[in-house]
C-alpha positions as CSV (number, residue, x, y, z in Angstrom):
1,M,34.5,79.6,-94.1
2,V,33.5,83.2,-93.1
3,I,29.5,83.6,-93.2
4,G,28.3,87.5,-93.6
5,I,24.8,87.8,-92.1
6,I,23.2,91.2,-93.9
7,G,20.4,92.4,-91.9
8,L,20.8,91.8,-88.1
9,G,16.8,92.2,-87.6
10,K,14.9,89.8,-85.5
11,M,15.5,86.7,-87.1
12,G,19.0,87.7,-88.4
13,E,20.2,87.9,-84.5
14,I,18.1,84.6,-84.2
15,I,20.4,82.5,-86.0
16,T,23.5,84.7,-84.8
17,K,23.0,83.5,-81.7
18,G,22.0,79.8,-82.7
19,L,25.2,79.2,-84.6
20,L,27.4,81.0,-82.0
21,K,25.7,78.7,-79.7
22,S,25.6,75.5,-81.9
23,D,29.6,76.1,-82.8
24,P,31.5,79.1,-80.9
25,T,34.5,78.4,-83.9
26,T,32.4,79.9,-86.5
27,E,33.8,83.0,-87.8
28,L,30.5,85.2,-88.4
29,W,30.1,89.0,-89.7
30,G,26.8,91.1,-89.7
31,T,25.6,94.4,-90.9
32,T,23.1,96.8,-89.9
33,R,21.1,100.0,-91.7
34,S,22.7,102.2,-88.9
35,E,26.3,102.7,-87.1
36,K,24.3,102.8,-83.7
37,S,22.8,99.3,-84.2
38,A,26.2,97.7,-85.7
39,K,28.1,99.2,-82.4
40,E,25.1,97.7,-80.3
41,L,24.9,94.1,-81.9
42,S,28.9,94.4,-82.1
43,V,29.3,94.3,-78.0
44,R,26.3,91.9,-77.7
45,L,27.0,89.6,-80.1
46,S,30.6,89.4,-80.0
47,I,31.3,89.6,-83.8
48,P,32.2,92.5,-85.8
49,C,29.1,94.8,-87.1
50,H,29.3,97.6,-89.3
51,T,26.9,99.2,-92.1
52,D,29.0,98.2,-95.2
53,N,27.1,95.2,-97.4
54,R,29.8,95.8,-100.2
55,K,32.4,94.9,-97.4
56,L,30.7,92.0,-95.9
57,A,30.0,90.5,-99.4
58,K,33.5,90.5,-99.9
59,N,35.1,88.9,-97.1
60,S,32.3,86.7,-96.7
61,D,31.7,82.6,-98.0
62,I,28.6,82.5,-97.7
63,I,25.6,85.4,-97.3
64,I,22.9,85.1,-95.3
65,L,20.6,87.9,-96.8
66,C,17.8,88.7,-93.9
67,T,16.3,92.1,-95.0
68,K,12.7,92.7,-95.1
69,P,11.2,91.1,-98.7
70,H,10.7,94.8,-100.2
71,Q,14.9,95.7,-99.4
72,A,16.0,92.5,-100.9
73,E,16.7,93.8,-104.6
74,K,18.5,97.3,-103.6
75,V,20.6,95.3,-101.2
76,L,21.3,92.9,-103.8
77,N,21.9,94.8,-106.9
78,S,24.3,97.3,-104.4
79,I,26.6,93.5,-103.6
80,Q,26.6,92.8,-107.4
81,S,30.5,93.7,-107.8
82,E,31.3,91.3,-105.1
83,M,29.4,87.9,-106.3
84,S,31.2,85.5,-108.1
85,S,30.7,81.4,-108.5
86,N,32.3,80.6,-105.6
87,K,29.5,82.7,-103.4
88,L,26.4,81.1,-101.5
89,V,23.4,83.5,-101.1
90,I,21.0,82.1,-99.0
91,S,17.7,84.2,-98.5
92,I,15.3,83.8,-95.5
93,C,13.4,86.9,-97.3
94,A,9.7,85.5,-97.6
95,A,8.1,85.2,-100.6
96,I,11.4,86.7,-102.7
97,Q,11.9,83.8,-105.7
98,T,15.2,82.6,-106.0
99,E,15.5,83.5,-109.9
100,Q,14.5,87.0,-108.6
101,L,17.7,86.6,-106.4
102,F,19.9,85.1,-108.9
103,E,18.8,88.0,-111.4
104,W,19.1,91.1,-108.5
105,S,22.9,90.0,-107.4
106,G,24.4,89.6,-110.6
107,R,23.6,86.1,-112.1
108,Q,26.9,84.4,-110.5
109,A,26.2,83.2,-107.1
110,A,24.7,80.1,-106.0
111,I,21.1,80.9,-104.6
112,I,19.3,79.1,-101.3
113,R,15.9,80.0,-100.3
114,A,15.5,79.4,-96.5
115,M,12.4,79.8,-94.3
116,P,13.5,79.3,-90.6
117,N,11.4,80.0,-87.3
118,T,12.3,81.7,-84.0
119,P,13.0,78.3,-82.4
120,C,16.0,78.5,-84.1
121,L,17.3,80.8,-81.0
122,I,17.5,77.6,-78.7
123,S,18.5,75.0,-81.6
124,Q,14.7,73.5,-81.7
125,G,13.6,75.3,-85.3
126,M,12.6,73.9,-88.1
127,T,14.1,75.3,-91.3
128,V,12.5,74.5,-95.0
129,L,15.4,75.1,-98.2
130,C,15.4,75.2,-101.8
131,A,17.9,75.9,-104.6
132,G,17.9,77.9,-107.4
133,Q,17.9,75.9,-110.2
134,K,21.6,76.7,-111.1
135,T,22.9,76.0,-107.8
136,P,25.2,72.7,-106.9
137,D,24.1,70.2,-105.0
138,E,27.1,70.5,-102.8
139,H,25.9,74.3,-102.0
140,L,22.5,72.7,-100.7
141,Q,24.5,70.4,-98.8
142,I,26.5,73.4,-96.9
143,A,22.9,75.3,-96.1
144,E,21.3,72.2,-94.7
145,K,24.4,71.8,-92.9
146,I,24.5,75.5,-91.8
147,F,20.7,75.5,-90.4
148,S,21.2,71.7,-89.0
149,H,22.8,73.4,-86.5
150,L,19.7,75.2,-85.3
151,G,17.2,72.6,-85.5
152,K,15.8,70.4,-88.0
153,T,15.3,70.9,-91.6
154,A,13.4,69.7,-95.2
155,I,14.1,70.1,-98.6
156,I,11.4,71.2,-100.3
157,D,10.2,72.1,-104.0
158,E,9.9,76.1,-104.3
159,S,6.4,76.0,-105.2
160,Q,5.9,75.3,-101.2
161,M,7.5,78.0,-99.6
162,D,4.6,80.0,-99.1
163,A,3.1,76.9,-97.8
164,A,6.1,76.4,-95.4
165,T,6.0,80.2,-94.4
166,G,2.4,79.9,-93.7
167,L,2.8,76.4,-91.2
168,S,6.3,76.7,-89.7
169,G,7.6,80.2,-90.7
170,C,4.6,81.9,-89.0
171,G,3.7,79.0,-86.8
172,P,5.5,79.3,-83.5
173,A,3.0,82.4,-82.9
174,Y,0.1,80.4,-83.3
175,V,1.4,78.0,-80.6
176,F,2.5,80.5,-78.2
177,L,-1.0,81.6,-78.4
178,M,-2.2,78.2,-77.7
179,I,-0.3,78.2,-74.5
180,E,-1.4,81.6,-73.4
181,A,-5.0,80.3,-73.7
182,L,-4.1,77.0,-71.9
183,S,-2.7,78.8,-68.6
184,E,-5.3,81.0,-68.7
185,A,-7.5,77.9,-68.6
186,G,-5.4,76.5,-66.0
187,V,-5.6,79.8,-64.6
188,K,-9.4,79.9,-64.4
189,V,-9.7,76.0,-62.9
190,G,-7.5,77.2,-60.0
191,L,-4.2,76.4,-60.8
192,P,-1.0,79.0,-59.8
193,R,-0.5,81.2,-62.8
194,H,3.4,79.9,-63.1
195,T,2.1,76.4,-62.6
196,A,-0.2,76.9,-65.5
197,V,2.2,77.7,-67.6
198,L,4.8,75.2,-67.2
199,L,2.0,72.8,-67.5
200,A,0.7,73.9,-71.1
201,A,4.4,74.7,-72.8
202,Q,5.7,71.1,-71.3
203,T,1.9,69.3,-72.4
204,L,2.8,70.9,-76.0
205,S,6.4,70.6,-76.0
206,G,5.8,66.4,-74.9
207,A,3.0,65.6,-77.6
208,S,5.5,67.2,-80.0
209,Q,8.3,65.3,-78.8
210,M,6.3,62.1,-79.2
211,V,4.5,63.1,-83.0
212,L,8.3,63.0,-84.0
213,T,9.5,60.0,-82.3
214,Q,6.8,57.1,-82.1
215,N,6.3,57.7,-86.3
216,S,2.6,57.2,-85.5
217,H,0.0,59.6,-87.0
218,P,-1.5,62.5,-84.8
219,A,-4.7,61.3,-84.8
220,A,-3.6,58.0,-83.4
221,L,-2.0,59.2,-80.6
222,K,-4.9,61.2,-80.0
223,D,-6.7,58.5,-79.6
224,E,-4.4,56.7,-77.2
225,V,-5.0,59.8,-74.5
226,T,-9.0,59.6,-75.3
227,T,-10.2,56.9,-72.6
228,P,-14.0,55.8,-73.1
229,A,-16.3,58.4,-71.2
230,G,-13.3,59.9,-69.7
231,C,-12.4,63.7,-69.4
232,T,-10.8,64.0,-72.8
233,V,-13.4,63.4,-74.7
234,D,-15.6,66.2,-73.5
235,G,-12.3,68.5,-73.6
236,L,-12.0,67.6,-77.1
237,M,-15.8,67.8,-77.7
238,A,-15.9,71.5,-76.9
239,L,-12.5,72.5,-78.9
240,E,-14.3,70.7,-82.2
241,E,-17.2,72.9,-81.2
242,G,-15.1,76.2,-80.9
243,G,-13.9,75.4,-84.4
244,L,-10.3,74.8,-83.7
245,R,-9.0,72.8,-86.1
246,V,-10.5,74.8,-88.9
247,T,-9.2,78.1,-86.9
248,L,-5.6,76.6,-87.6
249,I,-6.4,75.3,-90.8
250,K,-7.7,79.2,-91.9
251,A,-4.7,80.7,-89.8
252,V,-2.1,78.8,-92.1
253,L,-3.9,79.4,-95.6
254,A,-4.0,83.3,-94.3
255,A,-0.3,83.5,-93.4
256,T,0.3,81.1,-97.1
257,R,-2.1,84.0,-99.1
258,R,0.2,86.6,-97.7
259,S,3.5,85.5,-98.5
260,E,2.2,85.2,-102.4
261,K,1.3,88.6,-102.5
262,L,4.7,89.6,-100.9
263,R,6.2,89.4,-104.3
264,N,4.2,92.0,-105.3
265,F,5.9,94.9,-103.0
266,K,8.5,97.0,-103.9
């Protein structure tokens, strides 16, 4: 099975590195827009890279489309002649719907939408998937297997993809900001910077793992940390006073709305 990645930008490169790390036997090809970047990536990733999307589509069983959303139609139109019912196209383009992808690619290939996030680089990613109306279940299972190498996966309805983009697709940036803020607070109260970053990052990582493994609601886990008249309740009061809860909700809503608007861009 040959996987071709069209558009080796940031996310395309992350997916490639994640796949190579999790399964070094995977046969990967990639394309970029310029000969210079193709040569650089061939060396850096140790996979064949070039600029010919039609050649890549012809020689690939699975095509992962990693272009910007406004480039998707042009790219898929250019490879229509290489499409068939045996091909699987997986798009990570935010907002572009499966019916659009199916139409632009010539109405033959199976279509899957995916929204991975950057922790895929270290096999700790979160990828949501949805299938086009005429996509067989076996193709969805193939896509799920590919992205399971990069972290956790979830299959959702296409109507929920913008929401998933706003939450998990953009979510790592929210978490990085929280780690930055917490570590700055650590420095403020006297910790060395490298120690403050370690404490902040590992605390968020450990707390996240508890949510994933303890089968408890986050509110219940929060209550376990909050002892009567203790330090934690004062910290939580400060967070509520500062509007952290509402601000995070607003961040997801804003990113979701932006994803919805991307469909109107050309």
